[in-house]
DRENPA-3360 file (N, C-alpha, C; in nm, 2 decimals, always signed):
BEGIN
1 = XXXXXXXX = +5.03/-1.34/-7.52/+4.89/-1.33/-7.56/+4.90/-1.27/-7.39 ~ +4.90/-1.41/-7.27/+4.95/-1.33/-7.15/+5.06/-1.23/-7.12 ~ +5.15/-1.24/-7.12/+5.17/-1.16/-7.10/+5.19/-1.05/-7.12 ~ +5.21/-0.96/-7.29/+5.12/-0.84/-7.27/+4.99/-0.79/-7.20 ~ +4.87/-0.91/-7.21/+4.80/-0.86/-7.11/+4.87/-0.82/-6.93 ~ +4.92/-0.90/-6.87/+4.97/-0.89/-6.78/+5.05/-0.72/-6.81 ~ +5.11/-0.72/-6.83/+5.19/-0.59/-6.85/+5.12/-0.50/-6.86 ~ +5.04/-0.47/-6.93/+4.90/-0.34/-6.95/+4.87/-0.39/-6.84;
9 = XXXXXXXX = +4.80/-0.41/-6.78/+4.71/-0.48/-6.66/+4.78/-0.40/-6.59 ~ +4.92/-0.37/-6.56/+4.98/-0.31/-6.43/+4.98/-0.19/-6.43 ~ +4.96/-0.15/-6.56/+4.95/+0.00/-6.60/+4.81/+0.03/-6.57 ~ +4.75/-0.01/-6.67/+4.58/-0.02/-6.64/+4.49/-0.05/-6.56 ~ +4.52/-0.15/-6.51/+4.46/-0.17/-6.43/+4.35/-0.31/-6.45 ~ +4.18/-0.37/-6.37/+4.16/-0.46/-6.47/+4.11/-0.47/-6.65 ~ +4.06/-0.31/-6.66/+4.05/-0.22/-6.78/+4.07/-0.32/-6.85 ~ +4.22/-0.34/-6.93/+4.24/-0.43/-7.00/+4.20/-0.57/-7.00;
17 = XXXXXXXX = +4.18/-0.55/-6.88/+4.16/-0.71/-6.91/+4.02/-0.73/-6.97 ~ +3.93/-0.66/-6.98/+3.75/-0.65/-6.97/+3.79/-0.65/-7.12 ~ +3.90/-0.58/-7.15/+3.88/-0.49/-7.35/+3.95/-0.63/-7.43 ~ +4.01/-0.72/-7.32/+4.13/-0.83/-7.40/+3.95/-0.93/-7.46 ~ +3.88/-0.97/-7.32/+3.84/-1.07/-7.29/+3.69/-1.00/-7.44 ~ +3.64/-0.90/-7.36/+3.55/-0.85/-7.54/+3.60/-0.85/-7.60 ~ +3.70/-0.89/-7.72/+3.74/-0.90/-7.82/+3.78/-1.03/-7.85 ~ +3.79/-1.06/-7.71/+3.84/-1.25/-7.73/+3.68/-1.29/-7.79;
25 = XXXXXXXX = +3.58/-1.23/-7.72/+3.38/-1.28/-7.73/+3.35/-1.21/-7.87 ~ +3.34/-1.12/-7.87/+3.40/-1.06/-8.05/+3.45/-1.15/-8.16 ~ +3.57/-1.19/-8.10/+3.61/-1.29/-8.28/+3.57/-1.39/-8.29 ~ +3.49/-1.45/-8.21/+3.44/-1.61/-8.13/+3.26/-1.59/-8.13 ~ +3.20/-1.45/-8.16/+3.11/-1.47/-8.16/+2.94/-1.52/-8.24 ~ +3.02/-1.51/-8.35/+2.92/-1.63/-8.45/+2.88/-1.76/-8.36 ~ +3.05/-1.81/-8.33/+3.04/-1.92/-8.31/+3.04/-1.94/-8.17 ~ +2.99/-1.85/-8.18/+2.97/-1.87/-7.96/+2.82/-1.90/-7.94;
33 = XXXXXXXX = +2.77/-1.88/-8.03/+2.61/-1.81/-8.06/+2.54/-1.93/-8.08 ~ +2.62/-2.04/-8.16/+2.56/-2.17/-8.22/+2.58/-2.21/-8.14 ~ +2.64/-2.25/-8.02/+2.65/-2.36/-7.91/+2.54/-2.33/-7.83 ~ +2.51/-2.48/-7.80/+2.43/-2.51/-7.67/+2.53/-2.43/-7.56 ~ +2.48/-2.39/-7.47/+2.43/-2.29/-7.36/+2.62/-2.45/-7.26 ~ +2.59/-2.54/-7.26/+2.69/-2.61/-7.21/+2.77/-2.65/-7.24 ~ +2.78/-2.60/-7.37/+2.90/-2.67/-7.41/+3.01/-2.50/-7.47 ~ +2.99/-2.36/-7.42/+3.03/-2.30/-7.42/+3.18/-2.26/-7.33;
41 = XXXXXXXX = +3.12/-2.35/-7.19/+3.25/-2.29/-7.10/+3.37/-2.41/-7.20 ~ +3.35/-2.56/-7.23/+3.43/-2.61/-7.30/+3.51/-2.53/-7.40 ~ +3.41/-2.44/-7.53/+3.50/-2.39/-7.65/+3.59/-2.29/-7.53 ~ +3.56/-2.20/-7.45/+3.63/-2.12/-7.42/+3.79/-2.22/-7.35 ~ +3.75/-2.31/-7.24/+3.86/-2.39/-7.21/+3.94/-2.48/-7.34 ~ +3.85/-2.53/-7.36/+3.99/-2.62/-7.49/+4.00/-2.61/-7.62 ~ +3.90/-2.52/-7.72/+3.85/-2.48/-7.84/+3.99/-2.34/-7.88 ~ +3.92/-2.25/-7.78/+3.96/-2.11/-7.82/+4.08/-2.15/-7.77;
49 = XXXXXXXX = +4.18/-2.15/-7.70/+4.33/-2.14/-7.71/+4.42/-2.15/-7.81 ~ +4.41/-2.27/-7.88/+4.45/-2.34/-8.02/+4.42/-2.25/-8.12 ~ +4.27/-2.16/-8.09/+4.22/-2.03/-8.22/+4.29/-1.89/-8.21 ~ +4.29/-1.85/-8.11/+4.35/-1.68/-8.04/+4.46/-1.62/-8.16 ~ +4.42/-1.53/-8.19/+4.58/-1.49/-8.29/+4.64/-1.36/-8.18 ~ +4.71/-1.36/-8.01/+4.73/-1.29/-7.99/+4.73/-1.14/-8.04 ~ +4.83/-1.15/-8.17/+4.87/-0.98/-8.18/+4.74/-1.00/-8.23 ~ +4.59/-1.05/-8.28/+4.47/-0.93/-8.32/+4.40/-0.91/-8.23;
57 = XXXXXXXX = +4.41/-0.97/-8.10/+4.32/-0.97/-8.07/+4.39/-0.86/-7.90 ~ +4.44/-0.86/-7.89/+4.54/-0.72/-7.79/+4.57/-0.61/-7.90 ~ +4.51/-0.60/-8.01/+4.53/-0.48/-8.13/+4.36/-0.41/-8.12 ~ +4.31/-0.60/-8.12/+4.08/-0.52/-8.14/+4.07/-0.45/-7.99 ~ +4.06/-0.55/-7.83/+4.11/-0.48/-7.75/+4.16/-0.34/-7.76 ~ +4.25/-0.27/-7.80/+4.31/-0.15/-7.77/+4.21/-0.03/-7.86 ~ +4.16/-0.09/-7.96/+4.00/-0.05/-8.00/+3.83/-0.04/-7.95 ~ +3.80/-0.05/-7.82/+3.73/-0.11/-7.74/+3.72/+0.02/-7.64;
65 = XXXXXXXX = +3.64/+0.12/-7.64/+3.64/+0.20/-7.56/+3.61/+0.21/-7.50 ~ +3.64/+0.16/-7.37/+3.54/+0.13/-7.26/+3.59/+0.19/-7.06 ~ +3.53/+0.27/-7.04/+3.52/+0.36/-6.93/+3.49/+0.33/-6.83 ~ +3.60/+0.36/-6.69/+3.56/+0.33/-6.60/+3.48/+0.35/-6.50 ~ +3.38/+0.42/-6.56/+3.23/+0.51/-6.55/+3.13/+0.31/-6.56 ~ +3.21/+0.30/-6.67/+3.09/+0.16/-6.70/+3.14/+0.05/-6.62 ~ +3.28/+0.01/-6.65/+3.33/-0.12/-6.55/+3.23/-0.04/-6.39 ~ +3.18/-0.02/-6.34/+3.19/+0.02/-6.20/+3.04/+0.05/-6.21;
73 = XXXXXXXX = +2.94/+0.05/-6.28/+2.81/+0.04/-6.34/+2.76/-0.06/-6.35 ~ +2.85/-0.17/-6.41/+2.84/-0.31/-6.50/+2.84/-0.42/-6.34 ~ +2.95/-0.33/-6.27/+3.03/-0.41/-6.19/+2.92/-0.44/-6.04 ~ +2.85/-0.30/-6.01/+2.73/-0.28/-5.94/+2.60/-0.35/-5.97 ~ +2.57/-0.36/-6.09/+2.49/-0.39/-6.11/+2.43/-0.53/-6.17 ~ +2.62/-0.66/-6.15/+2.63/-0.80/-6.12/+2.63/-0.75/-6.02 ~ +2.65/-0.76/-5.91/+2.66/-0.77/-5.74/+2.50/-0.75/-5.71 ~ +2.41/-0.66/-5.76/+2.26/-0.63/-5.78/+2.18/-0.80/-5.77;
81 = XXXXXXXX = +2.22/-0.84/-5.87/+2.19/-0.97/-5.97/+2.25/-1.05/-5.87 ~ +2.34/-1.07/-5.83/+2.39/-1.21/-5.70/+2.34/-1.16/-5.63 ~ +2.30/-1.05/-5.54/+2.22/-1.05/-5.41/+2.06/-1.08/-5.44 ~ +2.03/-1.12/-5.58/+1.85/-1.15/-5.53/+1.77/-1.01/-5.58 ~ +1.90/-0.87/-5.61/+1.81/-0.76/-5.55/+1.79/-0.71/-5.74 ~ +1.67/-0.64/-5.82/+1.69/-0.61/-5.94/+1.73/-0.41/-5.96 ~ +1.70/-0.42/-6.04/+1.78/-0.25/-6.07/+1.62/-0.18/-6.12 ~ +1.63/-0.05/-6.08/+1.49/-0.02/-6.14/+1.57/+0.12/-6.31;
89 = XXXXXXXX = +1.50/+0.14/-6.37/+1.47/+0.22/-6.47/+1.57/+0.33/-6.44 ~ +1.62/+0.37/-6.35/+1.80/+0.48/-6.35/+1.87/+0.47/-6.31 ~ +1.85/+0.28/-6.27/+1.95/+0.19/-6.22/+2.01/+0.15/-6.09 ~ +1.92/+0.27/-6.01/+1.92/+0.19/-5.86/+1.85/+0.07/-5.82 ~ +1.85/+0.00/-5.70/+1.82/-0.07/-5.63/+1.66/-0.06/-5.64 ~ +1.54/-0.16/-5.65/+1.45/-0.19/-5.68/+1.35/-0.23/-5.71 ~ +1.22/-0.31/-5.71/+1.15/-0.36/-5.81/+1.18/-0.33/-5.93 ~ +1.18/-0.44/-6.01/+1.24/-0.44/-6.14/+1.08/-0.31/-6.25;
97 = XXXXXXXX = +1.09/-0.25/-6.33/+1.03/-0.17/-6.42/+0.97/+0.02/-6.29 ~ +1.07/-0.01/-6.18/+1.01/+0.10/-6.14/+1.07/+0.18/-6.12 ~ +1.04/+0.36/-6.02/+1.13/+0.42/-6.01/+1.19/+0.43/-5.88 ~ +1.19/+0.34/-5.82/+1.19/+0.32/-5.67/+1.27/+0.44/-5.66 ~ +1.32/+0.49/-5.56/+1.47/+0.53/-5.47/+1.54/+0.45/-5.42 ~ +1.64/+0.44/-5.42/+1.75/+0.37/-5.33/+1.75/+0.48/-5.17 ~ +1.73/+0.39/-5.05/+1.78/+0.53/-4.93/+1.93/+0.47/-4.88 ~ +2.00/+0.46/-4.90/+2.14/+0.45/-4.83/+2.22/+0.50/-4.85;
% end
């Protein structure tokens, strides 16, 4: 699976990595949702590798529609959250739930 993802990464960039990770999370969604938060990383690190069928994950990842604009939007949102800022309803930095325009 890793070599195929790497090959696709060289062609498509990060988009393929995001798709594969979304496919893996979707495959394990039920189990992950039933785990306590503290056990999720352990599951992903220790139990997941033996359970993943690379061919089915890769096939499922190719069905996921992910656009570059979505990646940019969520990257921006994540970085703002990390900096302690909030996004308003229009997706711009500002107090939560407001329509404050970003100047900059």
